[in-house]
C-alpha positions in Angstrom: -15.0 -36.8 -16.7 -17.2 -39.4 -14.3 -19.6 -37.0 -13.6 -19.6 -36.8 -9.0 -15.6 -35.6 -10.2 -17.4 -32.6 -12.2 -19.3 -30.2 -10.1 -16.0 -30.2 -7.1 -14.3 -28.6 -10.2 -16.3 -26.4 -11.6 -16.6 -25.1 -8.0 -13.4 -25.1 -7.6 -12.8 -23.2 -10.8 -15.9 -20.2 -10.3 -14.5 -19.8 -6.3 -10.3 -18.9 -8.5 -12.5 -16.6 -11.1 -14.6 -15.1 -7.8 -11.1 -14.7 -6.1 -9.4 -13.1 -9.6 -12.3 -10.2 -9.6 -12.6 -9.5 -6.6 -8.8 -9.0 -6.3 -9.0 -6.7 -9.3 -11.8 -5.2 -7.9 -10.6 -3.7 -5.1 -7.0 -3.2 -5.9 -8.5 -1.2 -8.7 -9.7 2.5 -6.6 -6.6 3.1 -4.6 -5.1 5.6 -7.1 -7.2 8.3 -6.6 -4.3 10.6 -4.9 -0.9 10.0 -5.4 2.0 11.3 -4.2 5.4 11.2 -3.8 6.2 12.0 0.5 10.2 13.1 1.5 11.2 12.5 4.7 14.6 13.7 6.9 14.9 11.6 10.1 18.2 11.7 12.2 19.8 13.8 9.3 18.5 11.3 6.1 16.6 12.2 3.8 14.7 9.3 2.0 11.3 9.5 -0.7 8.8 7.3 -1.4 5.8 6.6 -3.7 2.1 6.0 -1.9 -1.4 5.7 -3.0 -4.2 6.5 -1.6 -8.2 7.1 -1.5 -7.6 10.1 0.6 -4.5 12.8 0.3 -4.1 12.4 4.3 -3.6 8.5 3.6 -1.7 9.3 1.1 1.0 11.4 2.9 0.9 8.7 5.8 1.5 5.7 3.8 3.7 7.7 2.0 5.7 8.9 5.3 5.4 5.8 7.1 6.5 3.5 4.0 9.9 6.3 4.2 10.2 5.7 8.3 10.6 1.7 7.8 13.6 2.2 5.5 15.4 5.5 8.2 15.1 3.3 11.2 15.9 0.1 12.0 13.6 -0.1 15.9 10.3 0.9 17.2 11.0 3.8 18.9 12.4 5.4 16.7 10.8 4.5 13.9 7.9 6.5 15.9 9.5 8.9 16.3 10.6 9.2 12.5 6.4 9.0 11.4 5.4 11.4 14.5 7.9 14.4 14.4 10.6 14.1 10.7 10.0 17.2 8.5 8.8 15.6 5.1 8.2 17.0 1.0 5.0 16.1 -0.7 5.4 16.5 -4.5 1.6 14.9 -5.2 1.7 12.9 -9.0 -1.6 13.8 -11.1 
């Protein structure tokens, strides 16, 4: 390999390695609290799994994901997220 093309390849490989390491590190700490959140809206019930660093955030993520599947518009989505009865089952 020529000397001029050697350094860009090394720098590119180092960047890719660093990027992968940051992605693994940032996604490894999100499973402190895991829950299955069931949401009932307009007579339909959907359950979704969620994980987060706090219980409140895990419940919110689960409810938001379930509401996304239950609704078809922004107004209905906001109503579902704010007013729906929900059941939360915490997992270990």
